[in-house]
N, C-alpha and C positions, 0 to 999 in steps of 0.2 A: 511309294515311300510311305511309311507309317508316320503318324504324328502323335505327340503327347499333348493332351489338352488340360488346361487349368480352368477350373470352374469355381465360381463364387455364387453360392445360392443356386439359382437356376440359370445363371448367365455364364456363357463362355467368355473368359477373360483373356486367355492367351492360348495360342496353338503353336507348338514348336516341332520341327522335324526331329525324328528319333535319330540319334547319332550312333553309328556303329564304329567301334574302335578297331582298326585293322593292325595297328602297330602293337606288337606283343609286349613292348616295353612300357606301354601306357595302360593304365587301368580304366581311365575315364575319358570320354570325349567332351567337347564343349560346344554348345550352341549359343553363341553370343550375338545379340542384336543390339547395335549401338543405340537404337531408339529407346531401349529399356533403361539406359544409364545416361542419356545425353543431358538431362536436366542437371544431374549432379556434376557431370564434367563441365557443363557450361558455367556453373558457379565456381568450380575450381579446375581450370584448364591444365594446370601443372600436373594434376593427377594423371593425365594422359601419358606424361613422360615416364612415370614409374609403374604404369599398369602392366601386370604380368601377362595379360592376354591382349596386349596392344594390337598385334597383327591380326588376331581373330576379330577384333572390334571393327576394323576397317572393312567396309562392305565388299570391295572388289579390288582387282589389280590396279585400276586407275587411281583409287584412293591411296593404295600402298605406294605407288610411284609418286603421287603428289606429296605424300609424307616424306619420302626420301629427298625430293626436290626442296621442300621447305627446310629440312634439316641442313641441307647443303648451302642454302641461301641466307638463312637467318640464324640468330642465336636460338638455343633450344627453347627458352621460354616463349619467345615470339612465335616460333614454329608451332609449338603446342597450342598456343592461343589461336593461331590461324587455322590449324587443323580442326580443332574443336568447333570453331565458328563455322567452318564448312560443313561439318557433320550436323551441327545444330540447324543450319539452314536446310540441309537435306531432310532432316527429320521433321521439323516443324512446318515446313512448306511443301513437303512431299516432292522434293526436287532432287532426289538422289542421282538420277541419270542426267538431269539438265545441267548440273554443275560442270560437266565435262563435255557437253555437246558443243561441237564446233559449228558455227552458223554457215 
Protein backbone atom coordinates (compact mmCIF):
# COMPACT_ATOMS: atom_id res chain seq x y z
CA UNK A 1 0.00 0.00 0.00
CA UNK A 2 1.35 3.40 -0.89
CA UNK A 3 1.19 6.34 1.45
CA UNK A 4 1.05 10.10 1.23
CA UNK A 5 3.45 12.03 3.43
CA UNK A 6 3.11 15.50 4.90
CA UNK A 7 6.40 17.23 5.57
CA UNK A 8 7.09 20.49 7.40
CA UNK A 9 10.64 21.69 6.88
CA UNK A 10 12.71 18.53 7.17
CA UNK A 11 10.31 16.70 9.50
CA UNK A 12 7.70 14.12 8.60
CA UNK A 13 4.47 15.40 10.19
CA UNK A 14 1.87 12.91 8.99
CA UNK A 15 1.68 9.82 6.81
CA UNK A 16 -1.67 8.64 5.46
CA UNK A 17 -2.58 5.65 3.30
CA UNK A 18 -3.47 6.44 -0.29
CA UNK A 19 -7.17 5.85 -0.86
CA UNK A 20 -8.38 4.35 -4.12
CA UNK A 21 -12.03 5.01 -4.94
CA UNK A 22 -13.71 1.94 -6.41
CA UNK A 23 -17.24 3.35 -6.52
CA UNK A 24 -17.75 5.05 -9.89
CA UNK A 25 -20.35 7.41 -8.36
CA UNK A 26 -17.77 8.97 -6.05
CA UNK A 27 -14.93 11.19 -7.18
CA UNK A 28 -12.89 11.23 -3.98
CA UNK A 29 -12.13 8.91 -1.12
CA UNK A 30 -11.57 9.89 2.48
CA UNK A 31 -8.85 8.95 4.90
CA UNK A 32 -10.06 10.24 8.25
CA UNK A 33 -8.29 9.61 11.52
CA UNK A 34 -10.24 10.64 14.61
CA UNK A 35 -6.95 11.49 16.33
CA UNK A 36 -6.55 14.46 13.98
CA UNK A 37 -9.84 16.09 15.03
CA UNK A 38 -10.39 14.80 18.58
CA UNK A 39 -9.32 17.99 20.36
CA UNK A 40 -11.96 20.01 18.51
CA UNK A 41 -14.62 17.35 19.06
CA UNK A 42 -13.73 17.16 22.73
CA UNK A 43 -14.40 20.90 23.06
CA UNK A 44 -17.68 20.62 21.11
CA UNK A 45 -18.98 17.03 21.30
CA UNK A 46 -22.34 17.88 19.69
CA UNK A 47 -20.42 18.46 16.46
CA UNK A 48 -20.11 14.67 16.28
CA UNK A 49 -23.88 14.45 15.76
CA UNK A 50 -23.79 16.56 12.61
CA UNK A 51 -20.47 15.38 11.21
CA UNK A 52 -20.95 14.30 7.58
CA UNK A 53 -18.16 11.73 7.89
CA UNK A 54 -19.26 10.39 11.27
CA UNK A 55 -19.03 6.69 10.33
CA UNK A 56 -15.58 7.12 8.76
CA UNK A 57 -14.43 8.86 11.95
CA UNK A 58 -15.08 5.78 14.09
CA UNK A 59 -11.98 3.55 14.00
CA UNK A 60 -13.60 0.11 13.68
CA UNK A 61 -16.77 -1.95 13.87
CA UNK A 62 -16.70 -2.12 17.67
CA UNK A 63 -16.84 1.66 17.90
CA UNK A 64 -19.66 1.80 15.34
CA UNK A 65 -21.62 -0.80 17.33
CA UNK A 66 -20.92 1.14 20.54
CA UNK A 67 -22.25 4.33 18.88
CA UNK A 68 -25.46 2.53 17.89
CA UNK A 69 -25.85 1.26 21.46
CA UNK A 70 -25.31 4.75 22.92
CA UNK A 71 -27.93 6.24 20.57
CA UNK A 72 -30.43 3.58 21.65
CA UNK A 73 -29.80 4.02 25.39
CA UNK A 74 -29.33 7.79 25.77
CA UNK A 75 -30.58 11.06 24.33
CA UNK A 76 -28.45 12.18 21.36
CA UNK A 77 -26.53 14.89 23.23
CA UNK A 78 -25.49 12.48 25.98
CA UNK A 79 -24.67 9.75 23.45
CA UNK A 80 -22.43 12.14 21.49
CA UNK A 81 -20.70 13.29 24.68
CA UNK A 82 -19.99 9.68 25.73
CA UNK A 83 -18.80 8.68 22.25
CA UNK A 84 -16.45 11.63 21.97
CA UNK A 85 -15.14 10.96 25.46
CA UNK A 86 -14.39 7.34 24.50
CA UNK A 87 -12.56 8.53 21.38
CA UNK A 88 -10.67 11.14 23.43
CA UNK A 89 -9.49 8.50 25.91
CA UNK A 90 -8.51 6.21 23.04
CA UNK A 91 -6.51 8.97 21.34
CA UNK A 92 -4.83 10.68 24.29
CA UNK A 93 -3.97 7.53 26.22
CA UNK A 94 -3.34 5.29 23.20
CA UNK A 95 -6.06 2.87 24.39
CA UNK A 96 -8.06 2.35 21.19
CA UNK A 97 -8.30 -1.42 21.51
CA UNK A 98 -8.23 -1.51 25.33
CA UNK A 99 -11.62 0.20 25.61
CA UNK A 100 -13.39 -2.90 24.29
CA UNK A 101 -11.14 -5.63 25.64
CA UNK A 102 -12.98 -8.06 27.87
CA UNK A 103 -10.94 -9.22 30.91
